[in-house]
A tleap script that builds the chain and sets N, CA, C and O, in Angstrom:
source leaprc.protein.ff14SB
mol = sequence {
  NMET ALA ARG ARG ILE VAL VAL ASN PRO GLU
  ILE HIE PHE GLY GLN PRO CYS LEU GLU GLY
  THR ARG ILE PRO VAL TYR ALA VAL LEU GLU
  LEU VAL GLU LYS GLU ILE PRO PHE GLU THR
  ILE VAL ARG ASP TYR TYR PRO ASP LEU THR
  VAL GLU ASP VAL ARG LYS CYS VAL GLU TYR
  ALA VAL GLN VAL ILE LYS ALA GLU GLU ILE
  MET LEU GLU SER LEU PRO SER VAL CSER
}
set mol.1.N position { 0.842 -1.185 0.000 }
set mol.1.CA position { 0.000 0.000 0.000 }
set mol.1.C position { 0.887 1.249 0.000 }
set mol.1.O position { 2.021 1.199 0.475 }
set mol.2.N position { 0.395 2.331 -0.512 }
set mol.2.CA position { 1.162 3.559 -0.632 }
set mol.2.C position { 1.569 4.077 0.745 }
set mol.2.O position { 0.709 4.402 1.564 }
set mol.3.N position { 2.875 4.156 1.006 }
set mol.3.CA position { 3.364 4.606 2.314 }
set mol.3.C position { 3.050 6.076 2.551 }
set mol.3.O position { 3.014 6.505 3.705 }
set mol.4.N position { 2.828 6.836 1.541 }
set mol.4.CA position { 2.519 8.262 1.700 }
set mol.4.C position { 1.182 8.450 2.402 }
set mol.4.O position { 0.898 9.537 2.906 }
set mol.5.N position { 0.365 7.417 2.442 }
set mol.5.CA position { -0.942 7.468 3.086 }
set mol.5.C position { -0.795 6.910 4.501 }
set mol.5.O position { -0.264 5.817 4.696 }
set mol.6.N position { -1.272 7.675 5.484 }
set mol.6.CA position { -1.167 7.245 6.871 }
set mol.6.C position { -2.524 7.375 7.559 }
set mol.6.O position { -3.387 8.146 7.140 }
set mol.7.N position { -2.681 6.600 8.623 }
set mol.7.CA position { -3.897 6.665 9.434 }
set mol.7.C position { -3.472 7.011 10.855 }
set mol.7.O position { -2.676 6.302 11.471 }
set mol.8.N position { -4.011 8.101 11.357 }
set mol.8.CA position { -3.733 8.536 12.721 }
set mol.8.C position { -5.083 8.802 13.370 }
set mol.8.O position { -5.829 9.663 12.904 }
set mol.9.N position { -5.415 8.072 14.449 }
set mol.9.CA position { -6.726 8.249 15.073 }
set mol.9.C position { -6.984 9.669 15.571 }
set mol.9.O position { -8.128 10.021 15.858 }
set mol.10.N position { -5.946 10.482 15.677 }
set mol.10.CA position { -6.117 11.852 16.167 }
set mol.10.C position { -6.273 12.872 15.040 }
set mol.10.O position { -6.455 14.061 15.301 }
set mol.11.N position { -6.202 12.416 13.801 }
set mol.11.CA position { -6.386 13.316 12.657 }
set mol.11.C position { -7.565 12.823 11.836 }
set mol.11.O position { -7.576 11.689 11.358 }
set mol.12.N position { -8.556 13.693 11.679 }
set mol.12.CA position { -9.768 13.365 10.907 }
set mol.12.C position { -10.386 12.032 11.339 }
set mol.12.O position { -10.823 11.240 10.504 }
set mol.13.N position { -10.417 11.799 12.648 }
set mol.13.CA position { -11.055 10.603 13.210 }
set mol.13.C position { -10.524 9.312 12.601 }
set mol.13.O position { -11.263 8.339 12.455 }
set mol.14.N position { -9.245 9.305 12.246 }
set mol.14.CA position { -8.632 8.095 11.710 }
set mol.14.C position { -8.824 7.885 10.227 }
set mol.14.O position { -8.488 6.820 9.709 }
set mol.15.N position { -9.356 8.869 9.532 }
set mol.15.CA position { -9.475 8.751 8.074 }
set mol.15.C position { -8.065 8.743 7.468 }
set mol.15.O position { -7.187 9.459 7.952 }
set mol.16.N position { -7.840 7.955 6.431 }
set mol.16.CA position { -6.526 7.977 5.774 }
set mol.16.C position { -6.217 9.378 5.233 }
set mol.16.O position { -7.052 10.001 4.577 }
set mol.17.N position { -5.007 9.858 5.521 }
set mol.17.CA position { -4.562 11.183 5.080 }
set mol.17.C position { -3.188 11.060 4.442 }
set mol.17.O position { -2.495 10.056 4.606 }
set mol.18.N position { -2.814 12.087 3.721 }
set mol.18.CA position { -1.459 12.143 3.173 }
set mol.18.C position { -0.506 12.504 4.305 }
set mol.18.O position { -0.740 13.448 5.060 }
set mol.19.N position { 0.556 11.746 4.406 }
set mol.19.CA position { 1.523 11.904 5.488 }
set mol.19.C position { 2.032 13.340 5.564 }
set mol.19.O position { 2.364 13.952 4.549 }
set mol.20.N position { 2.087 13.865 6.793 }
set mol.20.CA position { 2.578 15.213 7.004 }
set mol.20.C position { 1.553 16.299 6.738 }
set mol.20.O position { 1.863 17.486 6.828 }
set mol.21.N position { 0.330 15.897 6.411 }
set mol.21.CA position { -0.740 16.865 6.148 }
set mol.21.C position { -1.986 16.435 6.917 }
set mol.21.O position { -2.019 15.373 7.540 }
set mol.22.N position { -2.981 17.262 6.859 }
set mol.22.CA position { -4.296 16.908 7.398 }
set mol.22.C position { -5.274 16.730 6.230 }
set mol.22.O position { -6.485 16.873 6.399 }
set mol.23.N position { -4.745 16.421 5.062 }
set mol.23.CA position { -5.565 16.272 3.851 }
set mol.23.C position { -6.019 14.826 3.738 }
set mol.23.O position { -5.196 13.934 3.531 }
set mol.24.N position { -7.333 14.582 3.873 }
set mol.24.CA position { -7.820 13.202 3.765 }
set mol.24.C position { -7.809 12.712 2.320 }
set mol.24.O position { -8.043 13.473 1.382 }
set mol.25.N position { -7.533 11.439 2.172 }
set mol.25.CA position { -7.501 10.818 0.847 }
set mol.25.C position { -8.833 11.031 0.129 }
set mol.25.O position { -8.856 11.333 -1.064 }
set mol.26.N position { -9.946 10.874 0.857 }
set mol.26.CA position { -11.246 10.993 0.196 }
set mol.26.C position { -11.437 12.366 -0.432 }
set mol.26.O position { -12.092 12.475 -1.468 }
set mol.27.N position { -10.881 13.424 0.171 }
set mol.27.CA position { -11.037 14.769 -0.387 }
set mol.27.C position { -10.331 14.884 -1.741 }
set mol.27.O position { -10.841 15.512 -2.669 }
set mol.28.N position { -9.164 14.275 -1.834 }
set mol.28.CA position { -8.433 14.277 -3.110 }
set mol.28.C position { -9.180 13.433 -4.131 }
set mol.28.O position { -9.298 13.819 -5.294 }
set mol.29.N position { -9.687 12.277 -3.698 }
set mol.29.CA position { -10.403 11.388 -4.618 }
set mol.29.C position { -11.700 12.007 -5.132 }
set mol.29.O position { -12.111 11.738 -6.261 }
set mol.30.N position { -12.340 12.827 -4.316 }
set mol.30.CA position { -13.547 13.513 -4.792 }
set mol.30.C position { -13.231 14.435 -5.962 }
set mol.30.O position { -14.042 14.577 -6.877 }
set mol.31.N position { -12.062 15.059 -5.939 }
set mol.31.CA position { -11.654 15.914 -7.055 }
set mol.31.C position { -11.307 15.079 -8.280 }
set mol.31.O position { -11.628 15.456 -9.407 }
set mol.32.N position { -10.654 13.949 -8.058 }
set mol.32.CA position { -10.343 13.037 -9.163 }
set mol.32.C position { -11.644 12.547 -9.792 }
set mol.32.O position { -11.753 12.453 -11.015 }
set mol.33.N position { -12.624 12.237 -8.955 }
set mol.33.CA position { -13.928 11.770 -9.439 }
set mol.33.C position { -14.577 12.801 -10.362 }
set mol.33.O position { -15.277 12.442 -11.309 }
set mol.34.N position { -14.342 14.074 -10.082 }
set mol.34.CA position { -14.898 15.163 -10.903 }
set mol.34.C position { -14.079 15.400 -12.166 }
set mol.34.O position { -14.318 16.358 -12.902 }
set mol.35.N position { -13.099 14.507 -12.412 }
set mol.35.CA position { -12.245 14.556 -13.591 }
set mol.35.C position { -11.377 15.817 -13.658 }
set mol.35.O position { -11.038 16.296 -14.740 }
set mol.36.N position { -11.030 16.338 -12.492 }
set mol.36.CA position { -10.114 17.473 -12.438 }
set mol.36.C position { -8.701 16.917 -12.627 }
set mol.36.O position { -8.304 15.992 -11.919 }
set mol.37.N position { -7.951 17.462 -13.558 }
set mol.37.CA position { -6.591 16.951 -13.801 }
set mol.37.C position { -5.727 17.030 -12.539 }
set mol.37.O position { -5.868 17.943 -11.725 }
set mol.38.N position { -4.851 16.071 -12.404 }
set mol.38.CA position { -3.988 15.999 -11.220 }
set mol.38.C position { -3.219 17.303 -11.021 }
set mol.38.O position { -3.102 17.791 -9.896 }
set mol.39.N position { -2.697 17.863 -12.102 }
set mol.39.CA position { -1.930 19.101 -12.017 }
set mol.39.C position { -2.784 20.244 -11.471 }
set mol.39.O position { -2.293 21.088 -10.722 }
set mol.40.N position { -4.059 20.268 -11.848 }
set mol.40.CA position { -4.975 21.301 -11.374 }
set mol.40.C position { -5.304 21.093 -9.905 }
set mol.40.O position { -5.426 22.061 -9.155 }
set mol.41.N position { -5.447 19.857 -9.490 }
set mol.41.CA position { -5.699 19.567 -8.071 }
set mol.41.C position { -4.564 20.124 -7.227 }
set mol.41.O position { -4.797 20.747 -6.191 }
set mol.42.N position { -3.348 19.901 -7.671 }
set mol.42.CA position { -2.180 20.387 -6.929 }
set mol.42.C position { -2.118 21.913 -6.975 }
set mol.42.O position { -1.927 22.557 -5.943 }
set mol.43.N position { -2.274 22.482 -8.142 }
set mol.43.CA position { -2.126 23.932 -8.307 }
set mol.43.C position { -3.240 24.719 -7.608 }
set mol.43.O position { -2.970 25.704 -6.922 }
set mol.44.N position { -4.507 24.276 -7.787 }
set mol.44.CA position { -5.639 25.089 -7.341 }
set mol.44.C position { -6.246 24.676 -6.003 }
set mol.44.O position { -6.899 25.486 -5.345 }
set mol.45.N position { -6.039 23.440 -5.600 }
set mol.45.CA position { -6.701 22.952 -4.382 }
set mol.45.C position { -5.717 22.614 -3.259 }
set mol.45.O position { -5.931 23.002 -2.111 }
set mol.46.N position { -4.661 21.907 -3.579 }
set mol.46.CA position { -3.721 21.429 -2.566 }
set mol.46.C position { -2.283 21.688 -2.999 }
set mol.46.O position { -1.589 20.755 -3.405 }
set mol.47.N position { -1.826 22.924 -2.923 }
set mol.47.CA position { -0.459 23.235 -3.371 }
set mol.47.C position { 0.635 22.573 -2.531 }
set mol.47.O position { 1.792 22.531 -2.949 }
set mol.48.N position { 0.284 22.058 -1.357 }
set mol.48.CA position { 1.283 21.340 -0.547 }
set mol.48.C position { 1.511 19.923 -1.047 }
set mol.48.O position { 2.427 19.244 -0.583 }
set mol.49.N position { 0.688 19.467 -1.991 }
set mol.49.CA position { 0.817 18.117 -2.534 }
set mol.49.C position { 1.565 18.151 -3.859 }
set mol.49.O position { 1.810 19.211 -4.435 }
set mol.50.N position { 1.917 16.965 -4.319 }
set mol.50.CA position { 2.515 16.805 -5.643 }
set mol.50.C position { 1.578 15.939 -6.475 }
set mol.50.O position { 0.654 15.316 -5.952 }
set mol.51.N position { 1.827 15.912 -7.758 }
set mol.51.CA position { 1.047 15.034 -8.632 }
set mol.51.C position { 1.221 13.587 -8.176 }
set mol.51.O position { 0.274 12.802 -8.240 }
set mol.52.N position { 2.407 13.231 -7.722 }
set mol.52.CA position { 2.648 11.876 -7.221 }
set mol.52.C position { 1.788 11.584 -5.990 }
set mol.52.O position { 1.343 10.451 -5.811 }
set mol.53.N position { 1.547 12.578 -5.144 }
set mol.53.CA position { 0.666 12.391 -3.987 }
set mol.53.C position { -0.755 12.056 -4.443 }
set mol.53.O position { -1.406 11.189 -3.860 }
set mol.54.N position { -1.228 12.730 -5.466 }
set mol.54.CA position { -2.568 12.451 -5.995 }
set mol.54.C position { -2.609 11.022 -6.540 }
set mol.54.O position { -3.581 10.299 -6.320 }
set mol.55.N position { -1.560 10.620 -7.245 }
set mol.55.CA position { -1.482 9.244 -7.744 }
set mol.55.C position { -1.509 8.247 -6.589 }
set mol.55.O position { -2.140 7.195 -6.694 }
set mol.56.N position { -0.829 8.569 -5.491 }
set mol.56.CA position { -0.815 7.684 -4.327 }
set mol.56.C position { -2.213 7.536 -3.728 }
set mol.56.O position { -2.554 6.467 -3.222 }
set mol.57.N position { -3.013 8.579 -3.778 }
set mol.57.CA position { -4.394 8.491 -3.296 }
set mol.57.C position { -5.193 7.513 -4.151 }
set mol.57.O position { -5.947 6.695 -3.624 }
set mol.58.N position { -5.029 7.596 -5.452 }
set mol.58.CA position { -5.718 6.674 -6.357 }
set mol.58.C position { -5.215 5.255 -6.119 }
set mol.58.O position { -6.012 4.319 -6.051 }
set mol.59.N position { -3.912 5.089 -5.994 }
set mol.59.CA position { -3.325 3.776 -5.731 }
set mol.59.C position { -3.877 3.196 -4.423 }
set mol.59.O position { -4.207 2.013 -4.353 }
set mol.60.N position { -3.973 4.026 -3.409 }
set mol.60.CA position { -4.507 3.590 -2.116 }
set mol.60.C position { -5.950 3.087 -2.274 }
set mol.60.O position { -6.305 2.030 -1.753 }
set mol.61.N position { -6.769 3.848 -2.990 }
set mol.61.CA position { -8.164 3.456 -3.194 }
set mol.61.C position { -8.263 2.118 -3.927 }
set mol.61.O position { -9.095 1.279 -3.582 }
set mol.62.N position { -7.426 1.920 -4.924 }
set mol.62.CA position { -7.415 0.654 -5.665 }
set mol.62.C position { -7.043 -0.489 -4.731 }
set mol.62.O position { -7.679 -1.543 -4.756 }
set mol.63.N position { -6.022 -0.290 -3.910 }
set mol.63.CA position { -5.581 -1.347 -2.992 }
set mol.63.C position { -6.662 -1.678 -1.965 }
set mol.63.O position { -6.860 -2.846 -1.630 }
set mol.64.N position { -7.352 -0.674 -1.470 }
set mol.64.CA position { -8.430 -0.913 -0.496 }
set mol.64.C position { -9.552 -1.725 -1.137 }
set mol.64.O position { -10.072 -2.658 -0.525 }
set mol.65.N position { -9.922 -1.379 -2.348 }
set mol.65.CA position { -10.998 -2.098 -3.033 }
set mol.65.C position { -10.568 -3.525 -3.358 }
set mol.65.O position { -11.363 -4.458 -3.235 }
set mol.66.N position { -9.329 -3.696 -3.766 }
set mol.66.CA position { -8.834 -5.043 -4.066 }
set mol.66.C position { -8.845 -5.924 -2.823 }
set mol.66.O position { -9.069 -7.131 -2.922 }
set mol.67.N position { -8.606 -5.338 -1.664 }
set mol.67.CA position { -8.551 -6.105 -0.421 }
set mol.67.C position { -9.921 -6.300 0.216 }
set mol.67.O position { -10.070 -7.098 1.142 }
set mol.68.N position { -10.921 -5.573 -0.276 }
set mol.68.CA position { -12.261 -5.638 0.307 }
set mol.68.C position { -12.898 -7.003 0.043 }
set mol.68.O position { -12.865 -7.524 -1.072 }
set mol.69.N position { -13.466 -7.550 1.084 }
set mol.69.CA position { -14.163 -8.824 0.949 }
set mol.69.C position { -15.650 -8.531 0.769 }
set mol.69.O position { -16.269 -7.868 1.600 }
set mol.70.N position { -16.198 -9.024 -0.303 }
set mol.70.CA position { -17.603 -8.772 -0.609 }
set mol.70.C position { -18.383 -10.056 -0.381 }
set mol.70.O position { -18.051 -11.109 -0.925 }
set mol.71.N position { -19.408 -9.952 0.420 }
set mol.71.CA position { -20.242 -11.105 0.720 }
set mol.71.C position { -21.481 -11.050 -0.175 }
set mol.71.O position { -22.280 -10.118 -0.085 }
set mol.72.N position { -21.632 -12.041 -1.025 }
set mol.72.CA position { -22.792 -12.107 -1.891 }
set mol.72.C position { -23.795 -13.084 -1.317 }
set mol.72.O position { -23.447 -14.184 -0.888 }
set mol.73.N position { -25.037 -12.662 -1.319 }
set mol.73.CA position { -26.066 -13.585 -0.853 }
set mol.73.C position { -26.355 -14.615 -1.931 }
set mol.73.O position { -26.300 -14.310 -3.123 }
set mol.74.N position { -26.659 -15.821 -1.516 }
set mol.74.CA position { -27.022 -16.855 -2.477 }
set mol.74.C position { -28.421 -16.551 -3.013 }
set mol.74.O position { -29.339 -16.222 -2.263 }
set mol.75.N position { -28.548 -16.669 -4.299 }
set mol.75.CA position { -29.850 -16.477 -4.912 }
set mol.75.C position { -30.614 -17.783 -4.887 }
set mol.75.O position { -30.026 -18.846 -5.087 }
set mol.76.N position { -31.923 -17.727 -4.644 }
set mol.76.CA position { -32.696 -18.975 -4.653 }
set mol.76.C position { -32.680 -19.603 -6.054 }
set mol.76.O position { -32.702 -18.899 -7.063 }
set mol.77.N position { -32.644 -20.901 -6.094 }
set mol.77.CA position { -32.641 -21.573 -7.395 }
set mol.77.C position { -34.040 -21.503 -8.000 }
set mol.77.O position { -35.049 -21.498 -7.295 }
set mol.78.N position { -34.063 -21.451 -9.318 }
set mol.78.CA position { -35.333 -21.385 -10.057 }
set mol.78.C position { -35.797 -22.821 -10.308 }
set mol.78.O position { -35.042 -23.656 -10.809 }
set mol.79.N position { -37.039 -23.085 -9.954 }
set mol.79.CA position { -37.583 -24.436 -10.151 }
set mol.79.C position { -38.331 -24.567 -11.440 }
set mol.79.O position { -38.847 -25.641 -11.748 }
savepdb mol mol.pdb
quit
């Protein structure tokens, strides 16, 4: 998992944040979701970050989803 992402129970109630900042990963991902270019996110929203930091947020989200266990209910068989 991306080491740049850290969890501290005393910052944002334990939400994953970028190390050395109080910027939660979800806040960066919300901008990515809006299709804002990484360079624009850094320039206009989070100048303390780098484009690589934004990539690490995306990488973190992918790793979390890959590790997520999904429980599917069994569907009744059709008679």
